C-alpha positions in Angstrom: 139.9 135.0 106.9 139.5 136.1 103.4 137.5 138.7 101.7 135.3 138.7 98.9 135.4 140.9 96.0 133.2 143.2 97.8 135.5 143.9 100.6 133.3 142.0 103.1 134.8 139.3 105.2 133.9 135.7 104.4 133.5 134.9 108.1 130.9 132.0 107.8 132.2 128.4 108.1 132.0 126.4 105.0 129.8 123.7 106.7 126.9 126.3 107.4 126.8 127.7 104.0 126.7 124.1 102.7 123.6 123.3 104.9 121.9 126.5 103.9 122.2 125.5 100.4 120.7 122.3 100.9 117.8 123.7 102.9 117.3 126.2 100.1 117.1 123.6 97.6 114.9 121.4 99.7 112.5 124.2 100.5 112.4 125.2 96.7 111.6 121.7 95.5 108.9 121.1 98.2 107.3 124.4 97.2 107.4 123.5 93.5 105.6 120.2 94.2 101.8 120.4 94.8 99.3 117.8 95.8 97.2 118.2 92.7 97.7 119.6 89.2 97.9 123.4 88.6 95.0 125.8 88.9 95.1 126.3 85.0 94.8 122.6 84.6 92.0 122.1 87.3 89.9 124.8 85.7 90.3 123.2 82.2 89.2 120.1 83.9 86.1 121.7 85.6 85.1 123.1 82.1 85.4 120.0 80.2 83.5 117.9 82.9 80.7 120.4 83.0 80.3 120.0 79.2 80.1 116.4 79.3 77.9 116.4 82.2 75.2 118.3 80.7 75.3 116.6 77.4 72.1 114.3 77.2 73.4 110.8 77.9 72.3 107.3 79.0 72.2 108.2 82.8 70.2 111.4 82.3 67.7 109.7 79.8 67.4 106.7 82.3 66.7 108.9 85.3 64.0 111.0 83.2 62.5 107.7 81.9 62.0 106.5 85.5 60.7 109.8 86.7 58.1 110.2 83.9 56.9 106.5 84.3 57.0 106.0 88.0 57.1 109.4 89.6 59.6 111.8 91.4 60.6 109.1 94.2 61.6 106.6 91.8 63.6 109.3 89.7 65.5 110.3 92.8 66.3 106.7 93.8 67.5 106.2 90.0 69.8 109.1 90.2 71.3 108.0 93.5 71.7 104.5 92.1 73.3 105.9 89.1 75.8 108.0 91.2 76.9 105.2 93.5 77.5 102.9 90.6 79.6 105.7 89.0 82.2 105.1 91.9 82.7 101.6 90.7 84.0 103.1 87.3 85.9 105.7 89.3 87.7 102.9 91.4 88.2 100.9 88.1 89.9 103.8 86.4 92.1 104.6 89.7 93.6 100.9 89.7 93.7 100.4 86.0 91.1 97.9 85.9 89.2 99.6 82.9 92.3 98.9 80.7 91.2 95.3 80.6 88.5 96.4 78.4 90.9 97.6 75.7 93.3 94.4 76.2 90.2 92.1 76.1 87.5 93.2 73.5 85.4 90.2 74.3 85.0 91.3 77.9 84.1 94.7 76.7 81.4 93.2 74.2 79.9 90.9 76.9 79.4 93.6 79.5 78.0 95.9 76.9 75.3 93.5 75.7 74.6 92.6 79.2 73.8 96.1 80.2 71.9 96.8 77.1 69.8 93.7 77.5 68.9 94.7 81.0 67.8 98.1 79.8 65.7 96.6 77.2 64.1 94.2 79.7 63.4 97.2 82.2 61.9 99.0 79.3 59.4 96.3 78.2 58.4 95.8 82.0 57.7 99.6 82.2 56.0 99.8 78.8 53.7 96.8 79.4 52.7 97.3 83.2 49.8 95.5 84.8 46.4 97.2 84.0 43.3 95.9 85.8 40.3 95.3 83.7 37.9 98.5 83.5 40.5 100.8 85.2 41.4 104.2 83.6 44.7 104.4 85.3 47.5 102.1 85.1 48.8 100.2 87.9 52.7 99.9 87.8 54.2 96.9 89.1 55.0 97.3 92.9 58.6 98.3 93.3 60.4 99.2 96.6 62.7 101.9 97.0 65.5 99.3 97.5 64.8 97.6 94.2 64.6 100.8 92.1 67.8 101.8 93.7 69.6 98.4 93.0 68.3 98.4 89.4 69.9 101.8 88.6 73.2 100.7 90.2 73.1 97.5 87.9 72.4 99.7 84.8 75.3 102.1 85.6 77.8 99.3 86.4 76.9 97.4 83.2 77.8 100.2 81.2 81.3 99.8 80.0 81.6 103.1 77.9 81.3 104.8 81.2 84.4 102.9 82.6 86.5 103.7 79.2 85.4 107.4 79.5 86.9 107.7 83.1 90.2 105.8 82.0 90.5 108.0 78.9 89.4 111.4 80.6 91.0 111.5 84.1 94.4 110.8 83.0 94.6 113.9 80.9 94.4 116.1 84.1 96.7 114.1 86.4 100.1 115.6 87.1 103.0 112.8 87.6 105.2 115.3 89.2 102.7 116.2 92.0 103.2 114.7 95.5 99.9 112.7 95.4 100.3 109.4 93.4 98.4 109.1 90.2 95.9 106.6 91.7 95.0 109.1 94.3 94.8 112.1 91.8 92.4 109.9 89.8 90.2 109.0 92.7 89.8 112.6 93.7 89.2 113.9 90.0 86.8 110.9 89.2 84.9 111.8 92.4 84.4 115.3 91.2 83.4 114.1 87.9 80.9 111.9 89.3 79.5 114.4 91.6 79.1 116.8 88.6 77.3 114.3 86.6 74.9 113.6 89.4 73.9 117.4 89.2 72.7 116.9 85.8 70.8 113.7 86.5 69.1 115.5 89.4 68.3 118.3 87.0 66.6 115.9 84.7 64.6 114.5 87.6 63.3 117.9 88.3 62.3 118.7 84.8 60.9 115.4 84.3 58.8 115.5 87.3 57.1 118.8 86.2 56.2 117.0 82.9 55.0 113.8 84.5 52.8 116.1 87.0 51.1 117.4 83.9 50.7 114.2 82.2 49.4 112.3 85.1 46.4 114.4 85.8 44.3 112.0 83.6 44.3 108.2 83.3 45.3 108.4 79.5 48.1 110.6 80.0 49.3 108.5 82.8 49.4 105.4 80.5 51.2 107.6 77.9 53.7 108.6 80.4 54.6 105.0 81.2 54.7 104.1 77.6 57.1 106.9 76.8 59.4 106.0 79.8 59.5 102.3 78.7 60.3 103.3 75.1 63.1 105.5 76.2 64.7 102.6 77.9 64.1 100.2 75.2 65.5 102.5 72.5 68.3 103.4 74.8 69.3 99.7 75.4 69.0 99.0 71.6 71.3 102.0 70.8 74.0 100.8 73.3 73.8 97.4 71.7 74.2 98.4 68.2 77.0 101.0 69.0 80.1 99.7 67.5 82.2 102.0 69.8 
């Protein structure tokens, strides 16, 4: 048996040393690979998401308009519909479907105009309403919770800008070297974004409900509340239709 330069016997067989080296390299590489991006990247993701979530946007304005015009219950159903509709865009971003909007501009334009037209139609219906003769308070067209919910889902799904936001924003925080595949990371990050956006929608519902409660103490204020809610939806739809982006 030979001795190394420190005078100690090199008594371990070569095979064991080779196995130890392989195990060491495997363990090191395993530790270096994580399921998700680093803590620093994830914190940056949370900060950026919070900024986007609490900036006034179509979903928050839509939830607020529904709350002011139809009450707190309608507002909550609107927020829930927007939240679940957002998962359509999360899935689209995860599987790369939203890239089609960039490849086929006509598809993007058609979906944008359809969503804008739907918003304008809802706004006109809300603005006009049905008012019985000689009545001081307005009678909103009856709407079941299921109908209000599905209208909100439709509004969210028909907004291609949301799809483009997810497909442009989420990949910035995905880590190709992580053990989870990219599509799974995008799905997790997108779910977090959708949840944080929904907290902003819920916050708007609460604030709008306080305003609506004050306004609806009189019949005239009640009519104003519905006109305001309908006008917001019409302006929102018009803005989306005329926006060139």
